C-alpha positions as CSV (number, residue, x, y, z in Angstrom):
1,M,-5.5,13.9,108.2
2,G,-2.4,12.0,107.3
3,A,-0.5,13.2,110.1
4,S,-2.9,12.0,112.7
5,T,-3.0,8.5,111.2
6,N,0.9,8.3,111.3
7,S,0.7,9.5,115.1
8,K,-1.9,6.6,116.0
9,S,-0.1,4.0,114.1
10,P,2.3,2.8,116.6
11,L,-0.5,2.8,119.2
12,V,-2.9,0.8,117.0
13,S,-0.1,-1.6,116.1
14,S,0.8,-2.1,119.8
15,I,-2.6,-2.8,120.7
16,I,-3.3,-5.4,117.9
17,S,0.1,-7.2,118.4
18,G,-0.5,-7.3,122.2
19,L,-3.9,-8.8,121.6
20,L,-2.4,-11.3,119.1
21,S,0.2,-12.3,121.5
22,L,-2.5,-13.1,124.1
23,V,-4.4,-15.1,121.6
24,I,-1.3,-17.1,120.7
25,F,-0.4,-17.7,124.1
26,A,-3.8,-18.7,125.2
27,S,-4.2,-21.1,122.1
28,L,-0.8,-22.8,122.5
29,R,-1.6,-23.1,126.3
30,F,-4.9,-24.7,125.6
31,C,-3.6,-27.1,123.2
32,A,-0.4,-28.0,125.1
33,D,-1.2,-31.8,125.1
34,W,-0.8,-31.8,121.3
35,F,2.8,-30.9,121.4
36,N,3.8,-34.0,123.5
37,G,2.8,-36.1,120.4
38,S,5.8,-36.1,118.0
39,Q,9.0,-34.2,117.3
40,L,7.3,-32.4,114.3
41,N,4.6,-31.1,116.8
42,V,7.4,-29.7,119.0
43,L,9.1,-27.9,116.4
44,L,5.9,-26.5,115.1
45,G,5.3,-25.4,118.7
46,G,8.6,-23.6,118.8
47,Y,7.9,-21.9,115.7
48,L,4.6,-20.5,117.0
49,F,5.9,-19.5,120.2
50,S,8.7,-17.4,118.1
51,W,5.7,-15.6,116.6
52,L,4.7,-14.8,120.2
53,F,8.2,-13.3,120.6
54,I,7.9,-11.2,117.4
55,L,4.4,-10.1,118.5
56,S,5.4,-9.1,122.0
57,L,8.5,-7.4,120.8
58,T,6.4,-5.2,118.4
59,C,3.8,-4.5,121.2
60,V,6.5,-3.2,123.6
61,S,8.7,-1.4,120.9
62,N,5.5,0.4,119.7
63,A,4.2,1.2,123.2
64,E,7.6,2.9,123.8
65,M,7.3,4.8,120.5
66,V,4.2,6.1,121.7
67,I,5.5,7.0,125.2
68,F,8.8,8.3,124.4
69,G,8.5,9.5,120.8
70,Q,8.7,8.2,117.2
71,D,12.7,8.1,117.2
72,F,12.7,5.6,120.1
73,Q,14.2,2.2,119.2
74,A,14.3,-1.2,120.9
75,K,17.5,-2.1,122.5
76,L,19.0,-5.6,123.2
77,V,19.0,-5.5,126.9
78,P,15.9,-4.3,128.3
79,E,13.3,-5.0,125.5
80,I,14.7,-7.8,123.5
81,L,15.8,-9.9,126.3
82,F,12.7,-9.3,128.1
83,C,10.5,-10.5,125.3
84,L,12.8,-13.5,124.7
85,S,12.8,-14.6,128.3
86,L,9.0,-14.1,128.3
87,T,8.6,-16.2,125.4
88,V,10.9,-19.0,126.6
89,A,9.2,-19.1,129.9
90,A,5.8,-19.3,128.2
91,A,7.1,-22.2,125.8
92,G,8.6,-24.0,128.7
93,I,5.2,-24.4,130.3
94,V,4.0,-26.2,127.3
95,H,7.3,-28.2,126.5
96,R,10.9,-28.0,127.4
97,V,12.0,-28.6,123.6
98,C,9.5,-26.0,122.7
99,A,11.4,-23.5,124.7
100,T,14.8,-24.5,123.1
101,T,13.4,-24.3,119.6
102,S,11.5,-21.0,120.1
103,I,14.8,-19.5,121.0
104,L,16.3,-20.6,117.7
105,F,13.2,-19.5,115.7
106,S,12.9,-16.2,117.4
107,L,16.7,-15.4,116.8
108,V,16.0,-16.0,113.1
109,G,13.0,-14.0,113.2
110,L,14.8,-11.0,115.1
111,Y,17.5,-11.2,112.3
112,F,14.8,-10.7,109.5
113,L,13.0,-8.2,111.6
114,N,16.1,-6.1,112.1
115,R,16.9,-6.5,108.3
116,I,13.3,-5.0,107.5
117,S,13.6,-2.3,110.0
118,T,16.9,-1.2,108.9
119,K,15.7,-0.9,105.3
120,H,12.4,0.9,106.3
121,Y,13.8,3.3,109.2
122,S,17.3,3.9,108.1
123,N,18.5,7.4,107.7
124,V,21.2,7.8,105.2
125,V,23.7,10.4,106.4
126,A,25.9,12.1,103.9
127,P,29.6,12.0,104.8
128,V,31.0,15.3,105.9
129,D,34.6,16.4,104.8
130,A,36.8,17.5,107.5
131,P,38.1,21.1,107.0
132,A,41.7,21.0,105.8
133,R,44.3,22.4,108.2
134,K,46.3,25.2,107.0
135,G,50.1,24.8,107.2
136,G,51.9,22.4,109.1
137,K,50.9,24.0,112.6
138,K,50.3,21.8,115.5
139,F,47.9,23.1,118.0
140,K,49.1,24.1,121.4
């Protein structure tokens, strides 16, 4: 029963993070006038949009793990830049400065997400000694 739970875990995580992304986007879009009030509100908006980035990246990455296998990893060029540009576009609809601060908060979140995933998913590979060459012969 444990193996079936692990195989469905990326699918469930992808669905939940996708739904939370939609909820955050709809909430922030609905309350867009609130972010025009003060600088602190704009910073808070950028922080909340960075959560949209983290959740959308989680959704995309886990969906790819379901489709392509458990060993699939998100790369910088297709997945991360796609989710970051999607987040910046969504934040730019609300407020232009929210878009800028969301980039900064998203990159900080991506750094910590990378640290967590490296710690959790890294495979320690033992160094392999190269076989010693016999004599001083050179290969022809």
